[in-house]
C-alpha positions in Angstrom: 22.1 1.9 -15.8 22.4 -1.9 -15.6 19.3 -4.0 -15.0 19.1 -7.0 -12.7 18.5 -10.7 -13.6 17.6 -13.1 -10.8 18.3 -16.8 -11.2 16.5 -19.5 -9.3 19.3 -21.9 -8.2 17.2 -25.1 -7.9 16.5 -26.5 -11.3 17.9 -23.5 -13.2 21.5 -23.5 -12.3 21.9 -27.0 -10.9 20.0 -30.2 -11.9 18.4 -30.9 -8.5 16.0 -33.4 -10.0 18.8 -35.9 -10.7 20.0 -35.5 -7.1 16.5 -36.0 -5.8 15.9 -39.1 -8.0 19.1 -40.7 -6.8 18.1 -40.1 -3.2 14.6 -41.6 -3.7 16.0 -44.6 -5.6 18.5 -45.4 -2.9 15.5 -45.9 -0.5 13.6 -48.3 -2.8 13.5 -52.1 -3.0 13.7 -51.7 -6.8 15.5 -48.4 -7.6 14.6 -48.6 -11.3 10.8 -48.6 -10.4 10.7 -44.8 -10.5 11.9 -42.1 -12.9 12.2 -38.3 -12.7 8.6 -38.0 -14.1 7.3 -39.8 -11.0 8.8 -37.3 -8.5 9.0 -34.0 -10.4 6.7 -31.2 -9.2 5.9 -33.0 -5.9 6.9 -32.0 -2.4 9.1 -34.5 -0.5 6.1 -35.3 1.7 3.9 -36.1 -1.4 6.7 -38.3 -2.8 7.2 -40.1 0.5 3.5 -40.9 0.7 3.5 -42.1 -2.9 6.7 -44.2 -2.5 6.1 -45.5 1.0 4.9 -48.9 -0.1 8.0 -49.4 -2.3 10.6 -48.7 0.5 12.3 -51.7 2.0 11.9 -50.6 5.6 8.6 -49.9 7.4 9.0 -46.2 8.0 6.5 -43.4 8.5 6.4 -40.4 6.1 8.4 -38.1 8.4 11.2 -40.6 8.7 11.3 -41.2 5.0 11.5 -37.4 4.3 14.2 -37.0 6.9 16.3 -39.8 5.4 15.7 -38.5 1.8 16.9 -35.0 2.8 19.9 -36.4 4.5 20.8 -38.3 1.3 20.4 -35.1 -0.7 22.9 -33.4 1.7 25.4 -36.2 1.4 25.3 -35.8 -2.4 25.9 -32.1 -1.9 28.9 -32.7 0.3 30.2 -35.3 -2.2 30.0 -32.6 -4.9 27.2 -34.3 -6.9 25.1 -31.4 -7.9 25.5 -31.2 -11.7 25.4 -27.8 -13.3 22.9 -27.6 -16.1 24.5 -27.4 -19.5 25.1 -23.9 -20.8 24.6 -22.1 -17.5 28.2 -21.1 -17.0 28.6 -19.5 -20.4 25.2 -17.8 -20.1 26.0 -16.3 -16.8 29.4 -15.1 -18.1 27.7 -13.4 -21.1 24.9 -11.9 -19.0 27.4 -10.5 -16.4 28.7 -8.0 -19.0 25.3 -6.3 -19.3 23.4 -7.1 -16.2 23.7 -7.4 -12.4 23.1 -11.0 -11.5 21.7 -12.6 -8.4 20.8 -16.1 -7.3 17.6 -16.6 -5.2 
């Protein structure tokens, strides 16, 4: 009987941090003023509050989050969601002995 392996999509299969960083950077006066370390592990609201003073326009937190999520979606539609190195070969190998699912 095969066992199941469940993969988390965000951050395990795709590099969502790079996508998120690009979105945040596009909102800032100085895009190079933040790195992945500055945003990792925080919610979009927490990051919006943290970065609000660095954004060119005078926007409230809800507006910032809405724009950021829209920028994330644009990257998705443009095909910019990089697959993490080694994931494809790992999934292929595991599929021979396990049932696989993405959550």
